N, CA, C and O atoms as a Tripos MOL2 file, in Angstrom:
@<TRIPOS>MOLECULE
protein
  308   307    77     0     0
PROTEIN
NO_CHARGES

@<TRIPOS>ATOM
      1 N         -29.8080  174.0360   21.2770 N.3       1 MET1
      2 CA        -30.8610  173.1550   21.7080 C.3       1 MET1
      3 C         -31.9910  173.9370   22.3630 C.2       1 MET1
      4 O         -33.1530  173.5530   22.2310 O.2       1 MET1
      5 N         -31.6860  175.0060   23.0560 N.am      2 VAL2
      6 CA        -32.7280  175.7950   23.7060 C.3       2 VAL2
      7 C         -33.7040  176.3340   22.6710 C.2       2 VAL2
      8 O         -34.9190  176.2350   22.8470 O.2       2 VAL2
      9 N         -33.1740  176.9050   21.5890 N.am      3 ALA3
     10 CA        -34.0510  177.4290   20.5550 C.3       3 ALA3
     11 C         -34.8720  176.3180   19.9340 C.2       3 ALA3
     12 O         -36.0620  176.4980   19.6740 O.2       3 ALA3
     13 N         -34.2510  175.1650   19.6900 N.am      4 GLU4
     14 CA        -34.9780  174.0530   19.0880 C.3       4 GLU4
     15 C         -36.0980  173.5810   20.0170 C.2       4 GLU4
     16 O         -37.2020  173.2810   19.5630 O.2       4 GLU4
     17 N         -35.8150  173.5180   21.2900 N.am      5 ARG5
     18 CA        -36.8040  172.9880   22.2290 C.3       5 ARG5
     19 C         -37.9700  173.9360   22.4470 C.2       5 ARG5
     20 O         -39.1100  173.4850   22.5570 O.2       5 ARG5
     21 N         -37.7190  175.2230   22.5110 N.am      6 TYR6
     22 CA        -38.7730  176.1490   22.8910 C.3       6 TYR6
     23 C         -39.3840  176.9360   21.7340 C.2       6 TYR6
     24 O         -40.4400  177.5450   21.9040 O.2       6 TYR6
     25 N         -38.7580  176.9370   20.5850 N.am      7 CYS7
     26 CA        -39.2560  177.7750   19.5050 C.3       7 CYS7
     27 C         -39.6890  176.9970   18.2670 C.2       7 CYS7
     28 O         -40.6140  177.4130   17.5690 O.2       7 CYS7
     29 N         -39.0430  175.8940   17.9930 N.am      8 LEU8
     30 CA        -39.2830  175.1820   16.7570 C.3       8 LEU8
     31 C         -39.8960  173.8180   17.0220 C.2       8 LEU8
     32 O         -39.7670  173.2530   18.1080 O.2       8 LEU8
     33 N         -40.5650  173.3080   16.0030 N.am      9 LEU9
     34 CA        -41.0560  171.9420   16.1060 C.3       9 LEU9
     35 C         -39.8900  170.9840   15.9640 C.2       9 LEU9
     36 O         -38.9320  171.2830   15.2520 O.2       9 LEU9
     37 N         -39.9510  169.8420   16.6260 N.am     10 PRO10
     38 CA        -38.8750  168.8640   16.4940 C.3      10 PRO10
     39 C         -38.7320  168.3880   15.0550 C.2      10 PRO10
     40 O         -39.7120  168.2900   14.3160 O.2      10 PRO10
     41 N         -37.4980  168.0960   14.6730 N.am     11 ARG11
     42 CA        -37.2370  167.5910   13.3230 C.3      11 ARG11
     43 C         -37.6280  166.1220   13.2540 C.2      11 ARG11
     44 O         -37.4920  165.4020   14.2430 O.2      11 ARG11
     45 N         -38.1120  165.6640   12.0990 N.am     12 PRO12
     46 CA        -38.4450  164.2480   11.9680 C.3      12 PRO12
     47 C         -37.1990  163.3730   12.0690 C.2      12 PRO12
     48 O         -36.0900  163.8160   11.7680 O.2      12 PRO12
     49 N         -37.3910  162.1580   12.4850 N.am     13 VAL13
     50 CA        -36.2970  161.2090   12.6390 C.3      13 VAL13
     51 C         -36.2450  160.3130   11.4120 C.2      13 VAL13
     52 O         -37.2720  159.8200   10.9470 O.2      13 VAL13
     53 N         -35.0450  160.1070   10.8950 N.am     14 ARG14
     54 CA        -34.8730  159.1890    9.7700 C.3      14 ARG14
     55 C         -34.9020  157.7660   10.2950 C.2      14 ARG14
     56 O         -34.0530  157.3760   11.0970 O.2      14 ARG14
     57 N         -35.8580  157.0040    9.8540 N.am     15 SER15
     58 CA        -35.9770  155.6340   10.3450 C.3      15 SER15
     59 C         -34.9160  154.7110    9.7570 C.2      15 SER15
     60 O         -34.8150  153.5580   10.1790 O.2      15 SER15
     61 N         -34.1230  155.1810    8.7970 N.am     16 ALA16
     62 CA        -33.0720  154.3580    8.2050 C.3      16 ALA16
     63 C         -32.0190  153.9690    9.2390 C.2      16 ALA16
     64 O         -31.2840  153.0030    9.0320 O.2      16 ALA16
     65 N         -31.9340  154.7010   10.3400 N.am     17 LEU17
     66 CA        -30.9710  154.3820   11.3930 C.3      17 LEU17
     67 C         -31.4010  153.1660   12.2120 C.2      17 LEU17
     68 O         -30.5740  152.5270   12.8620 O.2      17 LEU17
     69 N         -32.6770  152.8530   12.1810 N.am     18 ALA18
     70 CA        -33.2130  151.7590   12.9880 C.3      18 ALA18
     71 C         -33.0530  150.4290   12.2670 C.2      18 ALA18
     72 O         -33.0050  150.3760   11.0380 O.2      18 ALA18
     73 N         -32.9690  149.3420   13.0580 N.am     19 ASN19
     74 CA        -32.8700  147.9950   12.4990 C.3      19 ASN19
     75 C         -34.2020  147.5180   11.9400 C.2      19 ASN19
     76 O         -34.2320  146.6720   11.0460 O.2      19 ASN19
     77 N         -35.2980  148.0480   12.4540 N.am     20 GLU20
     78 CA        -36.6480  147.7230   12.0130 C.3      20 GLU20
     79 C         -37.3550  149.0340   11.6860 C.2      20 GLU20
     80 O         -36.9690  150.0810   12.2040 O.2      20 GLU20
     81 N         -38.3830  149.0000   10.8380 N.am     21 PRO21
     82 CA        -39.1140  150.2350   10.5340 C.3      21 PRO21
     83 C         -39.7770  150.8230   11.7820 C.2      21 PRO21
     84 O         -40.2720  150.0940   12.6420 O.2      21 PRO21
     85 N         -39.7760  152.1390   11.8600 N.am     22 LEU22
     86 CA        -40.4450  152.8370   12.9570 C.3      22 LEU22
     87 C         -41.8680  153.1840   12.5370 C.2      22 LEU22
     88 O         -42.1180  153.5630   11.3930 O.2      22 LEU22
     89 N         -42.7870  153.0480   13.4750 N.am     23 SER23
     90 CA        -44.1650  153.4510   13.2040 C.3      23 SER23
     91 C         -44.2250  154.9780   13.1770 C.2      23 SER23
     92 O         -43.3300  155.6380   13.7050 O.2      23 SER23
     93 N         -45.2620  155.5440   12.5740 N.am     24 PRO24
     94 CA        -45.4000  157.0100   12.6120 C.3      24 PRO24
     95 C         -45.4250  157.5560   14.0430 C.2      24 PRO24
     96 O         -44.8680  158.6210   14.3110 O.2      24 PRO24
     97 N         -46.0630  156.8360   14.9530 N.am     25 ALA25
     98 CA        -46.1070  157.2840   16.3530 C.3      25 ALA25
     99 C         -44.7160  157.2770   16.9730 C.2      25 ALA25
    100 O         -44.3660  158.1930   17.7170 O.2      25 ALA25
    101 N         -43.9200  156.2540   16.6730 N.am     26 GLU26
    102 CA        -42.5540  156.1900   17.1890 C.3      26 GLU26
    103 C         -41.7020  157.3100   16.6050 C.2      26 GLU26
    104 O         -40.8660  157.8790   17.3080 O.2      26 GLU26
    105 N         -41.8990  157.6280   15.3440 N.am     27 GLN27
    106 CA        -41.1670  158.7320   14.7300 C.3      27 GLN27
    107 C         -41.5040  160.0530   15.4120 C.2      27 GLN27
    108 O         -40.6210  160.8770   15.6510 O.2      27 GLN27
    109 N         -42.7860  160.2530   15.7240 N.am     28 ASP28
    110 CA        -43.1980  161.4790   16.4240 C.3      28 ASP28
    111 C         -42.5350  161.5690   17.7890 C.2      28 ASP28
    112 O         -42.0010  162.6160   18.1570 O.2      28 ASP28
    113 N         -42.5670  160.4700   18.5420 N.am     29 VAL29
    114 CA        -41.9790  160.4540   19.8830 C.3      29 VAL29
    115 C         -40.4720  160.6970   19.7990 C.2      29 VAL29
    116 O         -39.9260  161.4600   20.5960 O.2      29 VAL29
    117 N         -39.8010  160.0640   18.8520 N.am     30 LEU30
    118 CA        -38.3480  160.2400   18.7360 C.3      30 LEU30
    119 C         -37.9540  161.6690   18.3850 C.2      30 LEU30
    120 O         -36.9010  162.1470   18.8070 O.2      30 LEU30
    121 N         -38.7860  162.3430   17.6240 N.am     31 ALA31
    122 CA        -38.4970  163.7460   17.3100 C.3      31 ALA31
    123 C         -38.4290  164.5710   18.5970 C.2      31 ALA31
    124 O         -37.5840  165.4560   18.7270 O.2      31 ALA31
    125 N         -39.3170  164.2780   19.5400 N.am     32 TYR32
    126 CA        -39.3030  164.9910   20.8170 C.3      32 TYR32
    127 C         -38.1590  164.5180   21.7140 C.2      32 TYR32
    128 O         -37.5740  165.3160   22.4460 O.2      32 TYR32
    129 N         -37.8400  163.2260   21.6600 N.am     33 VAL33
    130 CA        -36.6850  162.7220   22.4240 C.3      33 VAL33
    131 C         -35.4270  163.4380   21.9480 C.2      33 VAL33
    132 O         -34.6120  163.8770   22.7590 O.2      33 VAL33
    133 N         -35.2720  163.5560   20.6360 N.am     34 ARG34
    134 CA        -34.1010  164.2360   20.0640 C.3      34 ARG34
    135 C         -34.0150  165.6800   20.5550 C.2      34 ARG34
    136 O         -32.9230  166.2000   20.7840 O.2      34 ARG34
    137 N         -35.1620  166.3180   20.7140 N.am     35 ALA35
    138 CA        -35.1850  167.7110   21.1570 C.3      35 ALA35
    139 C         -34.9940  167.8520   22.6640 C.2      35 ALA35
    140 O         -34.9140  168.9710   23.1710 O.2      35 ALA35
    141 N         -34.9180  166.7200   23.3950 N.am     36 GLY36
    142 CA        -34.6240  166.7780   24.8190 C.3      36 GLY36
    143 C         -35.8240  166.7640   25.7430 C.2      36 GLY36
    144 O         -35.6850  167.0550   26.9310 O.2      36 GLY36
    145 N         -36.9860  166.4370   25.2360 N.am     37 TYR37
    146 CA        -38.1840  166.3990   26.0670 C.3      37 TYR37
    147 C         -38.2330  165.1240   26.9070 C.2      37 TYR37
    148 O         -37.7390  164.0790   26.4830 O.2      37 TYR37
    149 N         -38.8240  165.2100   28.0920 N.am     38 SER38
    150 CA        -39.0360  164.0370   28.9380 C.3      38 SER38
    151 C         -40.2820  163.2930   28.4440 C.2      38 SER38
    152 O         -41.0560  163.8290   27.6510 O.2      38 SER38
    153 N         -40.4680  162.0690   28.9140 N.am     39 ASN39
    154 CA        -41.6640  161.3070   28.5350 C.3      39 ASN39
    155 C         -42.9310  162.0590   28.9200 C.2      39 ASN39
    156 O         -43.9000  162.0790   28.1620 O.2      39 ASN39
    157 N         -42.9230  162.6710   30.0880 N.am     40 LYS40
    158 CA        -44.0910  163.4130   30.5560 C.3      40 LYS40
    159 C         -44.3920  164.5960   29.6300 C.2      40 LYS40
    160 O         -45.5490  164.8440   29.2890 O.2      40 LYS40
    161 N         -43.3560  165.3150   29.2290 N.am     41 GLU41
    162 CA        -43.5390  166.4540   28.3160 C.3      41 GLU41
    163 C         -44.0130  165.9910   26.9390 C.2      41 GLU41
    164 O         -44.8670  166.6280   26.3220 O.2      41 GLU41
    165 N         -43.4560  164.8840   26.4660 N.am     42 ILE42
    166 CA        -43.8600  164.3450   25.1620 C.3      42 ILE42
    167 C         -45.3280  163.9400   25.2060 C.2      42 ILE42
    168 O         -46.0930  164.2450   24.2910 O.2      42 ILE42
    169 N         -45.7100  163.2550   26.2690 N.am     43 ALA43
    170 CA        -47.0990  162.8250   26.4180 C.3      43 ALA43
    171 C         -48.0460  164.0200   26.3810 C.2      43 ALA43
    172 O         -49.0800  163.9750   25.7140 O.2      43 ALA43
    173 N         -47.7000  165.0730   27.0880 N.am     44 ALA44
    174 CA        -48.5520  166.2620   27.1170 C.3      44 ALA44
    175 C         -48.6530  166.9060   25.7360 C.2      44 ALA44
    176 O         -49.7350  167.3230   25.3240 O.2      44 ALA44
    177 N         -47.5450  166.9880   25.0280 N.am     45 ARG45
    178 CA        -47.5410  167.6170   23.7000 C.3      45 ARG45
    179 C         -48.2890  166.7990   22.6620 C.2      45 ARG45
    180 O         -48.9320  167.3560   21.7710 O.2      45 ARG45
    181 N         -48.2070  165.4740   22.7750 N.am     46 LEU46
    182 CA        -48.8470  164.6170   21.7770 C.3      46 LEU46
    183 C         -50.2410  164.1430   22.1980 C.2      46 LEU46
    184 O         -50.9270  163.4700   21.4290 O.2      46 LEU46
    185 N         -50.6560  164.4930   23.4100 N.am     47 GLY47
    186 CA        -51.9760  164.0830   23.8840 C.3      47 GLY47
    187 C         -52.0710  162.5860   24.1360 C.2      47 GLY47
    188 O         -53.1060  161.9680   23.8890 O.2      47 GLY47
    189 N         -50.9770  162.0090   24.6340 N.am     48 LYS48
    190 CA        -50.9220  160.5790   24.9270 C.3      48 LYS48
    191 C         -50.7040  160.3820   26.4150 C.2      48 LYS48
    192 O         -50.3350  161.3120   27.1330 O.2      48 LYS48
    193 N         -50.9370  159.1670   26.8660 N.am     49 ALA49
    194 CA        -50.6160  158.8130   28.2490 C.3      49 ALA49
    195 C         -49.1120  158.6110   28.3670 C.2      49 ALA49
    196 O         -48.4670  158.1440   27.4290 O.2      49 ALA49
    197 N         -48.5590  158.9620   29.5150 N.am     50 GLU50
    198 CA        -47.1190  158.8150   29.7220 C.3      50 GLU50
    199 C         -46.6390  157.3680   29.5560 C.2      50 GLU50
    200 O         -45.5790  157.1540   28.9680 O.2      50 GLU50
    201 N         -47.3890  156.3570   30.0580 N.am     51 PRO51
    202 CA        -46.9400  154.9740   29.8290 C.3      51 PRO51
    203 C         -46.8870  154.5980   28.3370 C.2      51 PRO51
    204 O         -46.0580  153.7820   27.9350 O.2      51 PRO51
    205 N         -47.7560  155.1840   27.5310 N.am     52 THR52
    206 CA        -47.7270  154.9350   26.0900 C.3      52 THR52
    207 C         -46.4330  155.4590   25.4940 C.2      52 THR52
    208 O         -45.7870  154.7780   24.6970 O.2      52 THR52
    209 N         -46.0590  156.6620   25.8780 N.am     53 VAL53
    210 CA        -44.8140  157.2560   25.3850 C.3      53 VAL53
    211 C         -43.6230  156.4130   25.8580 C.2      53 VAL53
    212 O         -42.7000  156.1540   25.0860 O.2      53 VAL53
    213 N         -43.6420  155.9920   27.1100 N.am     54 LYS54
    214 CA        -42.5590  155.1680   27.6390 C.3      54 LYS54
    215 C         -42.4310  153.8730   26.8320 C.2      54 LYS54
    216 O         -41.3230  153.4430   26.5110 O.2      54 LYS54
    217 N         -43.5630  153.2600   26.5100 N.am     55 HIS55
    218 CA        -43.5550  152.0370   25.7070 C.3      55 HIS55
    219 C         -42.9790  152.3030   24.3090 C.2      55 HIS55
    220 O         -42.2070  151.4970   23.7890 O.2      55 HIS55
    221 N         -43.3560  153.4270   23.7090 N.am     56 GLN56
    222 CA        -42.8560  153.7560   22.3710 C.3      56 GLN56
    223 C         -41.3610  154.0470   22.3840 C.2      56 GLN56
    224 O         -40.6500  153.6680   21.4540 O.2      56 GLN56
    225 N         -40.8790  154.7100   23.4230 N.am     57 VAL57
    226 CA        -39.4360  154.9500   23.5520 C.3      57 VAL57
    227 C         -38.7110  153.6130   23.7160 C.2      57 VAL57
    228 O         -37.6600  153.4000   23.1120 O.2      57 VAL57
    229 N         -39.2620  152.7170   24.5250 N.am     58 SER58
    230 CA        -38.6530  151.3960   24.7140 C.3      58 SER58
    231 C         -38.6090  150.6150   23.4050 C.2      58 SER58
    232 O         -37.6200  149.9430   23.1110 O.2      58 SER58
    233 N         -39.6750  150.7020   22.6260 N.am     59 ALA59
    234 CA        -39.7040  150.0180   21.3250 C.3      59 ALA59
    235 C         -38.6190  150.5880   20.4150 C.2      59 ALA59
    236 O         -37.9730  149.8440   19.6770 O.2      59 ALA59
    237 N         -38.4200  151.8840   20.4630 N.am     60 CYS60
    238 CA        -37.3840  152.5260   19.6430 C.3      60 CYS60
    239 C         -35.9940  152.0880   20.0830 C.2      60 CYS60
    240 O         -35.1290  151.8340   19.2450 O.2      60 CYS60
    241 N         -35.7750  151.9980   21.3860 N.am     61 LEU61
    242 CA        -34.4830  151.5240   21.8900 C.3      61 LEU61
    243 C         -34.1990  150.1220   21.3460 C.2      61 LEU61
    244 O         -33.0850  149.8280   20.9120 O.2      61 LEU61
    245 N         -35.2140  149.2670   21.3740 N.am     62 ARG62
    246 CA        -35.0490  147.9060   20.8620 C.3      62 ARG62
    247 C         -34.7540  147.9330   19.3650 C.2      62 ARG62
    248 O         -33.8660  147.2210   18.8950 O.2      62 ARG62
    249 N         -35.4880  148.7420   18.6210 N.am     63 LYS63
    250 CA        -35.3000  148.8030   17.1690 C.3      63 LYS63
    251 C         -33.9430  149.3910   16.7770 C.2      63 LYS63
    252 O         -33.3850  149.0250   15.7420 O.2      63 LYS63
    253 N         -33.4210  150.2840   17.5830 N.am     64 PHE64
    254 CA        -32.1100  150.8650   17.3180 C.3      64 PHE64
    255 C         -30.9890  150.0020   17.9030 C.2      64 PHE64
    256 O         -29.8110  150.2390   17.6350 O.2      64 PHE64
    257 N         -31.3660  148.9960   18.7060 N.am     65 GLY65
    258 CA        -30.3660  148.1280   19.3230 C.3      65 GLY65
    259 C         -29.5590  148.8360   20.3950 C.2      65 GLY65
    260 O         -28.3730  148.5620   20.5760 O.2      65 GLY65
    261 N         -30.2120  149.7530   21.1080 N.am     66 LEU66
    262 CA        -29.5250  150.5440   22.1280 C.3      66 LEU66
    263 C         -30.1040  150.2450   23.5010 C.2      66 LEU66
    264 O         -31.2310  149.7640   23.6280 O.2      66 LEU66
    265 N         -29.3080  150.5390   24.5320 N.am     67 SER67
    266 CA        -29.7190  150.1920   25.8910 C.3      67 SER67
    267 C         -30.1300  151.3730   26.7530 C.2      67 SER67
    268 O         -30.5920  151.1760   27.8770 O.2      67 SER67
    269 N         -29.9750  152.6010   26.2560 N.am     68 SER68
    270 CA        -30.3460  153.7490   27.0870 C.3      68 SER68
    271 C         -30.8520  154.9110   26.2300 C.2      68 SER68
    272 O         -30.5420  155.0280   25.0440 O.2      68 SER68
    273 N         -31.6230  155.7420   26.8670 N.am     69 ARG69
    274 CA        -32.1490  156.9390   26.2070 C.3      69 ARG69
    275 C         -31.0030  157.8760   25.8030 C.2      69 ARG69
    276 O         -31.0670  158.5190   24.7550 O.2      69 ARG69
    277 N         -29.9710  157.9500   26.6210 N.am     70 THR70
    278 CA        -28.8150  158.8000   26.3230 C.3      70 THR70
    279 C         -28.1390  158.3490   25.0340 C.2      70 THR70
    280 O         -27.7880  159.1730   24.1890 O.2      70 THR70
    281 N         -27.9590  157.0450   24.8860 N.am     71 ARG71
    282 CA        -27.3530  156.5240   23.6540 C.3      71 ARG71
    283 C         -28.2590  156.7470   22.4570 C.2      71 ARG71
    284 O         -27.7900  157.0020   21.3480 O.2      71 ARG71
    285 N         -29.5620  156.6500   22.6890 N.am     72 LEU72
    286 CA        -30.5060  156.9170   21.6110 C.3      72 LEU72
    287 C         -30.3950  158.3670   21.1450 C.2      72 LEU72
    288 O         -30.3420  158.6420   19.9460 O.2      72 LEU72
    289 N         -30.3610  159.2840   22.1000 N.am     73 MET73
    290 CA        -30.2290  160.7100   21.7550 C.3      73 MET73
    291 C         -28.9410  160.9640   20.9830 C.2      73 MET73
    292 O         -28.9330  161.7330   20.0210 O.2      73 MET73
    293 N         -27.8530  160.3230   21.3980 N.am     74 ALA74
    294 CA        -26.5780  160.4980   20.7100 C.3      74 ALA74
    295 C         -26.6570  159.9550   19.2750 C.2      74 ALA74
    296 O         -26.0980  160.5480   18.3530 O.2      74 ALA74
    297 N         -27.3480  158.8390   19.0970 N.am     75 ALA75
    298 CA        -27.4860  158.2510   17.7680 C.3      75 ALA75
    299 C         -28.3430  159.1210   16.8510 C.2      75 ALA75
    300 O         -28.1680  159.1010   15.6330 O.2      75 ALA75
    301 N         -29.2660  159.8820   17.4320 N.am     76 LEU76
    302 CA        -30.1740  160.7100   16.6370 C.3      76 LEU76
    303 C         -29.5630  162.0220   16.1970 C.2      76 LEU76
    304 O         -30.0790  162.6720   15.2880 O.2      76 LEU76
    305 N         -28.4750  162.4190   16.8250 N.am     77 HIS77
    306 CA        -27.8570  163.7120   16.4610 C.3      77 HIS77
    307 C         -26.7850  163.5670   15.4500 C.2      77 HIS77
    308 O         -26.1770  164.5590   15.0480 O.2      77 HIS77
@<TRIPOS>BOND
     1     1     2 1
     2     2     3 1
     3     3     4 2
     4     3     5 am
     5     5     6 1
     6     6     7 1
     7     7     8 2
     8     7     9 am
     9     9    10 1
    10    10    11 1
    11    11    12 2
    12    11    13 am
    13    13    14 1
    14    14    15 1
    15    15    16 2
    16    15    17 am
    17    17    18 1
    18    18    19 1
    19    19    20 2
    20    19    21 am
    21    21    22 1
    22    22    23 1
    23    23    24 2
    24    23    25 am
    25    25    26 1
    26    26    27 1
    27    27    28 2
    28    27    29 am
    29    29    30 1
    30    30    31 1
    31    31    32 2
    32    31    33 am
    33    33    34 1
    34    34    35 1
    35    35    36 2
    36    35    37 am
    37    37    38 1
    38    38    39 1
    39    39    40 2
    40    39    41 am
    41    41    42 1
    42    42    43 1
    43    43    44 2
    44    43    45 am
    45    45    46 1
    46    46    47 1
    47    47    48 2
    48    47    49 am
    49    49    50 1
    50    50    51 1
    51    51    52 2
    52    51    53 am
    53    53    54 1
    54    54    55 1
    55    55    56 2
    56    55    57 am
    57    57    58 1
    58    58    59 1
    59    59    60 2
    60    59    61 am
    61    61    62 1
    62    62    63 1
    63    63    64 2
    64    63    65 am
    65    65    66 1
    66    66    67 1
    67    67    68 2
    68    67    69 am
    69    69    70 1
    70    70    71 1
    71    71    72 2
    72    71    73 am
    73    73    74 1
    74    74    75 1
    75    75    76 2
    76    75    77 am
    77    77    78 1
    78    78    79 1
    79    79    80 2
    80    79    81 am
    81    81    82 1
    82    82    83 1
    83    83    84 2
    84    83    85 am
    85    85    86 1
    86    86    87 1
    87    87    88 2
    88    87    89 am
    89    89    90 1
    90    90    91 1
    91    91    92 2
    92    91    93 am
    93    93    94 1
    94    94    95 1
    95    95    96 2
    96    95    97 am
    97    97    98 1
    98    98    99 1
    99    99   100 2
   100    99   101 am
   101   101   102 1
   102   102   103 1
   103   103   104 2
   104   103   105 am
   105   105   106 1
   106   106   107 1
   107   107   108 2
   108   107   109 am
   109   109   110 1
   110   110   111 1
   111   111   112 2
   112   111   113 am
   113   113   114 1
   114   114   115 1
   115   115   116 2
   116   115   117 am
   117   117   118 1
   118   118   119 1
   119   119   120 2
   120   119   121 am
   121   121   122 1
   122   122   123 1
   123   123   124 2
   124   123   125 am
   125   125   126 1
   126   126   127 1
   127   127   128 2
   128   127   129 am
   129   129   130 1
   130   130   131 1
   131   131   132 2
   132   131   133 am
   133   133   134 1
   134   134   135 1
   135   135   136 2
   136   135   137 am
   137   137   138 1
   138   138   139 1
   139   139   140 2
   140   139   141 am
   141   141   142 1
   142   142   143 1
   143   143   144 2
   144   143   145 am
   145   145   146 1
   146   146   147 1
   147   147   148 2
   148   147   149 am
   149   149   150 1
   150   150   151 1
   151   151   152 2
   152   151   153 am
   153   153   154 1
   154   154   155 1
   155   155   156 2
   156   155   157 am
   157   157   158 1
   158   158   159 1
   159   159   160 2
   160   159   161 am
   161   161   162 1
   162   162   163 1
   163   163   164 2
   164   163   165 am
   165   165   166 1
   166   166   167 1
   167   167   168 2
   168   167   169 am
   169   169   170 1
   170   170   171 1
   171   171   172 2
   172   171   173 am
   173   173   174 1
   174   174   175 1
   175   175   176 2
   176   175   177 am
   177   177   178 1
   178   178   179 1
   179   179   180 2
   180   179   181 am
   181   181   182 1
   182   182   183 1
   183   183   184 2
   184   183   185 am
   185   185   186 1
   186   186   187 1
   187   187   188 2
   188   187   189 am
   189   189   190 1
   190   190   191 1
   191   191   192 2
   192   191   193 am
   193   193   194 1
   194   194   195 1
   195   195   196 2
   196   195   197 am
   197   197   198 1
   198   198   199 1
   199   199   200 2
   200   199   201 am
   201   201   202 1
   202   202   203 1
   203   203   204 2
   204   203   205 am
   205   205   206 1
   206   206   207 1
   207   207   208 2
   208   207   209 am
   209   209   210 1
   210   210   211 1
   211   211   212 2
   212   211   213 am
   213   213   214 1
   214   214   215 1
   215   215   216 2
   216   215   217 am
   217   217   218 1
   218   218   219 1
   219   219   220 2
   220   219   221 am
   221   221   222 1
   222   222   223 1
   223   223   224 2
   224   223   225 am
   225   225   226 1
   226   226   227 1
   227   227   228 2
   228   227   229 am
   229   229   230 1
   230   230   231 1
   231   231   232 2
   232   231   233 am
   233   233   234 1
   234   234   235 1
   235   235   236 2
   236   235   237 am
   237   237   238 1
   238   238   239 1
   239   239   240 2
   240   239   241 am
   241   241   242 1
   242   242   243 1
   243   243   244 2
   244   243   245 am
   245   245   246 1
   246   246   247 1
   247   247   248 2
   248   247   249 am
   249   249   250 1
   250   250   251 1
   251   251   252 2
   252   251   253 am
   253   253   254 1
   254   254   255 1
   255   255   256 2
   256   255   257 am
   257   257   258 1
   258   258   259 1
   259   259   260 2
   260   259   261 am
   261   261   262 1
   262   262   263 1
   263   263   264 2
   264   263   265 am
   265   265   266 1
   266   266   267 1
   267   267   268 2
   268   267   269 am
   269   269   270 1
   270   270   271 1
   271   271   272 2
   272   271   273 am
   273   273   274 1
   274   274   275 1
   275   275   276 2
   276   275   277 am
   277   277   278 1
   278   278   279 1
   279   279   280 2
   280   279   281 am
   281   281   282 1
   282   282   283 1
   283   283   284 2
   284   283   285 am
   285   285   286 1
   286   286   287 1
   287   287   288 2
   288   287   289 am
   289   289   290 1
   290   290   291 1
   291   291   292 2
   292   291   293 am
   293   293   294 1
   294   294   295 1
   295   295   296 2
   296   295   297 am
   297   297   298 1
   298   298   299 1
   299   299   300 2
   300   299   301 am
   301   301   302 1
   302   302   303 1
   303   303   304 2
   304   303   305 am
   305   305   306 1
   306   306   307 1
   307   307   308 2
@<TRIPOS>SUBSTRUCTURE
     1 MET1         2 RESIDUE 1 A MET
     2 VAL2         6 RESIDUE 1 A VAL
     3 ALA3        10 RESIDUE 1 A ALA
     4 GLU4        14 RESIDUE 1 A GLU
     5 ARG5        18 RESIDUE 1 A ARG
     6 TYR6        22 RESIDUE 1 A TYR
     7 CYS7        26 RESIDUE 1 A CYS
     8 LEU8        30 RESIDUE 1 A LEU
     9 LEU9        34 RESIDUE 1 A LEU
    10 PRO10       38 RESIDUE 1 A PRO
    11 ARG11       42 RESIDUE 1 A ARG
    12 PRO12       46 RESIDUE 1 A PRO
    13 VAL13       50 RESIDUE 1 A VAL
    14 ARG14       54 RESIDUE 1 A ARG
    15 SER15       58 RESIDUE 1 A SER
    16 ALA16       62 RESIDUE 1 A ALA
    17 LEU17       66 RESIDUE 1 A LEU
    18 ALA18       70 RESIDUE 1 A ALA
    19 ASN19       74 RESIDUE 1 A ASN
    20 GLU20       78 RESIDUE 1 A GLU
    21 PRO21       82 RESIDUE 1 A PRO
    22 LEU22       86 RESIDUE 1 A LEU
    23 SER23       90 RESIDUE 1 A SER
    24 PRO24       94 RESIDUE 1 A PRO
    25 ALA25       98 RESIDUE 1 A ALA
    26 GLU26      102 RESIDUE 1 A GLU
    27 GLN27      106 RESIDUE 1 A GLN
    28 ASP28      110 RESIDUE 1 A ASP
    29 VAL29      114 RESIDUE 1 A VAL
    30 LEU30      118 RESIDUE 1 A LEU
    31 ALA31      122 RESIDUE 1 A ALA
    32 TYR32      126 RESIDUE 1 A TYR
    33 VAL33      130 RESIDUE 1 A VAL
    34 ARG34      134 RESIDUE 1 A ARG
    35 ALA35      138 RESIDUE 1 A ALA
    36 GLY36      142 RESIDUE 1 A GLY
    37 TYR37      146 RESIDUE 1 A TYR
    38 SER38      150 RESIDUE 1 A SER
    39 ASN39      154 RESIDUE 1 A ASN
    40 LYS40      158 RESIDUE 1 A LYS
    41 GLU41      162 RESIDUE 1 A GLU
    42 ILE42      166 RESIDUE 1 A ILE
    43 ALA43      170 RESIDUE 1 A ALA
    44 ALA44      174 RESIDUE 1 A ALA
    45 ARG45      178 RESIDUE 1 A ARG
    46 LEU46      182 RESIDUE 1 A LEU
    47 GLY47      186 RESIDUE 1 A GLY
    48 LYS48      190 RESIDUE 1 A LYS
    49 ALA49      194 RESIDUE 1 A ALA
    50 GLU50      198 RESIDUE 1 A GLU
    51 PRO51      202 RESIDUE 1 A PRO
    52 THR52      206 RESIDUE 1 A THR
    53 VAL53      210 RESIDUE 1 A VAL
    54 LYS54      214 RESIDUE 1 A LYS
    55 HIS55      218 RESIDUE 1 A HIS
    56 GLN56      222 RESIDUE 1 A GLN
    57 VAL57      226 RESIDUE 1 A VAL
    58 SER58      230 RESIDUE 1 A SER
    59 ALA59      234 RESIDUE 1 A ALA
    60 CYS60      238 RESIDUE 1 A CYS
    61 LEU61      242 RESIDUE 1 A LEU
    62 ARG62      246 RESIDUE 1 A ARG
    63 LYS63      250 RESIDUE 1 A LYS
    64 PHE64      254 RESIDUE 1 A PHE
    65 GLY65      258 RESIDUE 1 A GLY
    66 LEU66      262 RESIDUE 1 A LEU
    67 SER67      266 RESIDUE 1 A SER
    68 SER68      270 RESIDUE 1 A SER
    69 ARG69      274 RESIDUE 1 A ARG
    70 THR70      278 RESIDUE 1 A THR
    71 ARG71      282 RESIDUE 1 A ARG
    72 LEU72      286 RESIDUE 1 A LEU
    73 MET73      290 RESIDUE 1 A MET
    74 ALA74      294 RESIDUE 1 A ALA
    75 ALA75      298 RESIDUE 1 A ALA
    76 LEU76      302 RESIDUE 1 A LEU
    77 HIS77      306 RESIDUE 1 A HIS
């Protein structure tokens, strides 16, 4: 995970795991969630406001039918 986080770009997320289609922005955010980035780090990397990233992560949790970021990360691996 260290090499993935600091050296490589995050891998894209397959939206087939979600109950509803993911937007391109949600797919981008989830790629960083999978790599272990915080909302603040994701916002900085994508040039978004932190509340926007938080909203997109929440939308992904709803679409995946999950209740926590930890469960989301586990589902993505």
